[in-house]
C-alpha positions in Angstrom: 8.1 -142.0 159.7 9.3 -139.7 162.5 11.4 -140.7 165.4 10.9 -139.0 168.8 13.9 -138.4 170.9 13.8 -137.8 174.6 13.5 -134.2 175.8 16.4 -132.0 175.0 17.5 -128.6 176.4 18.0 -126.6 173.3 19.8 -123.2 173.1 17.3 -120.5 172.1 19.8 -119.2 169.5 19.4 -122.5 167.6 15.6 -122.1 167.2 14.0 -120.6 164.2 10.2 -120.1 163.6 8.2 -122.2 161.2 8.2 -120.5 157.8 5.2 -118.2 157.3 3.8 -119.3 160.7 0.0 -119.0 160.1 -1.0 -118.3 163.7 -0.7 -115.0 165.6 1.2 -114.9 168.9 -0.9 -114.5 172.0 -2.5 -111.1 172.8 -1.1 -108.8 175.4 -3.2 -110.2 178.3 -2.5 -113.9 177.6 1.1 -113.2 176.9 1.5 -111.3 180.2 0.0 -114.3 182.1 2.5 -116.6 180.3 5.5 -114.3 181.2 4.6 -114.4 184.9 4.2 -118.2 184.8 7.5 -118.8 183.0 9.3 -116.4 185.2 8.0 -118.2 188.3 8.2 -121.9 187.1 10.1 -122.0 183.9 8.7 -123.8 180.8 6.8 -126.9 182.0 5.6 -128.2 178.6 8.4 -128.9 176.1 8.1 -127.4 172.6 8.2 -129.5 169.5 10.9 -129.0 166.9 12.5 -130.7 163.9 16.2 -130.4 162.9 17.2 -128.4 159.9 20.4 -127.2 158.4 23.3 -125.5 160.2 22.5 -127.1 163.6 19.3 -125.2 163.8 15.8 -126.4 164.8 12.5 -125.4 163.3 9.8 -124.7 165.8 6.6 -126.7 165.1 4.9 -126.1 168.5 5.9 -123.5 171.1 6.4 -120.2 169.3 4.7 -118.3 172.2 6.8 -120.2 174.8 10.0 -119.4 172.9 9.0 -115.8 172.6 8.3 -115.7 176.4 11.5 -117.5 177.2 13.5 -114.7 175.4 11.6 -112.0 177.3 12.4 -113.5 180.7 16.0 -114.2 179.7 16.1 -118.0 179.5 19.0 -119.4 177.5 17.6 -122.9 176.8 14.1 -124.4 176.5 13.0 -128.1 176.8 12.1 -129.6 173.4 10.9 -132.8 171.8 12.8 -133.4 168.6 11.0 -135.0 165.7 13.3 -136.6 163.1 12.6 -137.2 159.4 9.2 -135.4 159.1 7.7 -134.6 155.8 6.6 -131.0 155.3 3.0 -132.2 155.4 3.5 -134.0 158.7 5.3 -130.9 160.1 2.5 -128.6 159.1 0.0 -131.0 160.6 1.8 -130.7 164.0 1.8 -126.9 163.6 -2.0 -126.7 163.1 -3.0 -129.4 165.5 -1.0 -128.2 168.5 -2.2 -124.6 168.0 -5.8 -126.0 168.0 -5.1 -127.8 171.3 -3.5 -124.8 173.0 -5.9 -122.1 171.8 -9.3 -123.9 171.2 -11.2 -123.4 168.0 -13.4 -120.6 169.4 -10.3 -118.5 170.2 -9.0 -118.6 166.6 -9.5 -116.0 163.9 -11.8 -117.1 161.0 -8.9 -117.6 158.7 -7.0 -119.7 161.3 -10.1 -121.9 161.7 -10.2 -122.3 158.0 -6.6 -123.4 157.9 -7.0 -125.9 160.7 -10.2 -127.4 159.1 -8.5 -127.6 155.7 -5.4 -129.4 157.0 -7.5 -131.9 158.9 -9.8 -132.4 155.8 -6.8 -133.0 153.5 -5.1 -135.3 156.0 -8.2 -137.5 156.3 -8.7 -137.5 152.5 -5.1 -138.6 151.9 -5.2 -140.9 154.9 -2.0 -139.2 156.1 -3.2 -137.5 159.2 -4.0 -138.3 162.8 -0.9 -140.3 163.4 -0.7 -140.7 167.2 3.1 -140.7 167.2 3.3 -137.2 165.7 1.9 -135.7 168.9 3.7 -137.7 171.6 4.4 -135.3 174.5 1.6 -133.0 173.6 -1.7 -134.8 174.0 -0.7 -136.2 177.4 -0.4 -132.7 178.8 -3.7 -131.5 177.5 -6.0 -134.4 178.1 -7.3 -134.1 174.5 -7.7 -137.5 172.9 -6.0 -138.3 169.7 -8.5 -138.7 166.8 -8.7 -142.2 165.6 -7.6 -143.2 162.1 -11.1 -144.2 161.3 -12.3 -140.6 161.5 -13.8 -139.6 158.1 -14.4 -136.2 156.6 -18.1 -136.4 157.4 -17.2 -136.3 161.1 -15.2 -133.1 161.0 -18.3 -131.0 161.4 -19.3 -133.0 164.5 -15.8 -132.4 166.0 -16.0 -128.7 165.6 -19.8 -128.4 166.3 -20.4 -127.1 162.7 -22.7 -128.1 159.9 -21.2 -129.9 156.9 -22.0 -126.8 154.8 -20.1 -124.5 157.2 -17.1 -126.9 157.0 -17.2 -126.6 153.2 -17.3 -122.8 153.5 -14.3 -122.8 155.8 -12.4 -124.9 153.3 -13.3 -122.3 150.6 -12.1 -119.5 152.9 -8.7 -121.1 153.0 -8.4 -120.5 149.2 -8.4 -116.7 149.7 -5.2 -114.7 149.3 -3.8 -113.4 152.6 -4.9 -109.8 152.2 -8.6 -110.9 151.8 -8.2 -113.2 154.8 -7.0 -110.2 156.7 -10.1 -108.2 155.6 -12.2 -111.1 156.8 -10.5 -111.3 160.2 -10.8 -107.5 160.6 -14.5 -107.7 159.7 -14.1 -105.6 156.5 -15.8 -108.3 154.6 -18.4 -110.7 155.8 -18.0 -114.5 156.0 -20.4 -115.4 153.2 -19.0 -112.6 151.1 -15.5 -114.1 151.6 -16.7 -117.5 150.5 -18.0 -116.1 147.2 -14.7 -114.2 146.6 -12.7 -117.5 147.1 -14.0 -118.7 143.7 -12.1 -115.8 142.0 -8.7 -116.3 140.4 -5.8 -115.2 142.6 -5.1 -112.2 140.3 -8.8 -111.2 140.5 -8.6 -111.5 144.3 -5.5 -109.2 144.3 -7.5 -106.6 142.4 -10.4 -106.8 144.7 -8.1 -106.4 147.7 -6.5 -103.3 146.1 -9.9 -101.8 145.3 -11.1 -102.4 148.9 -8.0 -100.6 150.0 -9.4 -97.5 148.2 -12.3 -97.5 150.7 -14.7 -99.4 148.5 -17.0 -101.8 150.3 -18.4 -105.1 149.1 -21.5 -107.1 150.1 -22.5 -110.7 149.4 -24.6 -109.8 146.3 -21.6 -107.9 144.7 -19.3 -110.8 145.5 -21.7 -113.2 143.9 -21.9 -111.0 140.8 -18.1 -111.0 140.6 -18.1 -114.8 140.9 -20.6 -115.1 138.0 -18.8 -112.7 135.8 -15.5 -114.4 136.5 -16.9 -117.6 135.1 -17.6 -115.9 131.8 -14.1 -114.3 131.5 -11.2 -113.0 133.7 -12.1 -109.8 135.4 -10.0 -106.7 135.1 -9.7 -103.7 137.4 -12.3 -101.5 135.6 -14.9 -104.3 135.6 -14.3 -105.0 139.3 -14.4 -101.3 140.3 -17.6 -100.9 138.3 -19.3 -103.8 140.0 -18.3 -102.5 143.4 -19.4 -99.0 142.7 -22.1 -98.0 145.2 -25.5 -97.8 143.5 -27.0 -94.3 143.6 -30.3 -94.2 145.3 -33.2 -93.7 142.9 -34.6 -90.2 143.0 -37.8 -89.8 144.8 -40.6 -87.5 143.7 -40.8 -84.4 145.8 -44.0 -84.1 147.8 -46.6 -81.9 146.1 -48.5 -79.3 148.0 -51.9 -78.5 146.5 -53.5 -75.1 147.2 -56.8 -74.8 148.9 -58.2 -73.0 145.8 -57.3 -75.8 143.5 -58.8 -78.5 145.8 -62.0 -76.6 146.5 -62.7 -76.6 142.7 -63.3 -80.4 143.0 -63.9 -81.2 146.7 -65.7 -79.7 149.6 -65.6 -80.1 153.4 -67.6 -83.3 153.2 -64.6 -85.1 151.6 -61.9 -86.5 153.9 -58.2 -86.3 153.2 -58.1 -90.0 152.3 -61.0 -89.6 149.9 -59.3 -86.7 148.2 -56.0 -88.6 147.9 -57.7 -91.7 146.5 -59.7 -89.8 144.0 -56.7 -87.9 142.7 -54.7 -91.2 142.5 -57.5 -92.9 140.4 -57.8 -89.9 138.2 -54.0 -89.9 137.6 -54.0 -93.6 136.7 -56.8 -93.2 134.3 -55.0 -90.2 132.7 -51.7 -92.2 132.4 -53.5 -95.1 130.7 -54.6 -92.7 128.0 
């Protein structure tokens, strides 16, 4: 159980980012807007932190605000301190507050996958959606806290997605980071990434390395990798072979017939279509023999 203290003014030097923070900082335009706002009015919404060793505080919500505060030269920032959080509870705050601040539509595909997975796991374990974890955040946004009775079947309704799409996002979260990056950068398609998520991590590593060699992958190839992986672990040569572009089948060169040859069998009363059909029938009859 966490305990929320009143707002503190915490020295920026005492703040450290959440380990492997899974969300990108704001882009240049949004960051510029925030800089102007903080320079004019300061930080109006407190960040959320938890105490760690050496009198430091780990940022759970507010990485962009802290980054902006450093740019404009602030020495302290207002913060809500959460005591005795489990790592799971801390991570829930990280994902939930990012969702509130950015909106689902603004997130990258891999970030959406993370948020959905954290919510899904929290509901499944009955450990999520504790209203006390987000005190001081929900009030400022007007977003209601989801009730404890929420079930996994309602996640799709919350995000405006089908149940199948929710399951695909959960699969996406099982990808290694380099493949998530390829997905976010549109090097691989969403459904292709879903199929790749079924591969072992070592196989995913190899796929990422092969893609770095300017190979491409489509959904059919990803499905083939998935099926082959069920039979036995895939090595580099097998993966490269399956991702090798198929050479287009050679097409017969157009044949030009001389007037002399055609006049031996046809005259001016035969149309071009009649001549072509007759030749085709003759060839078929010949091939059958």
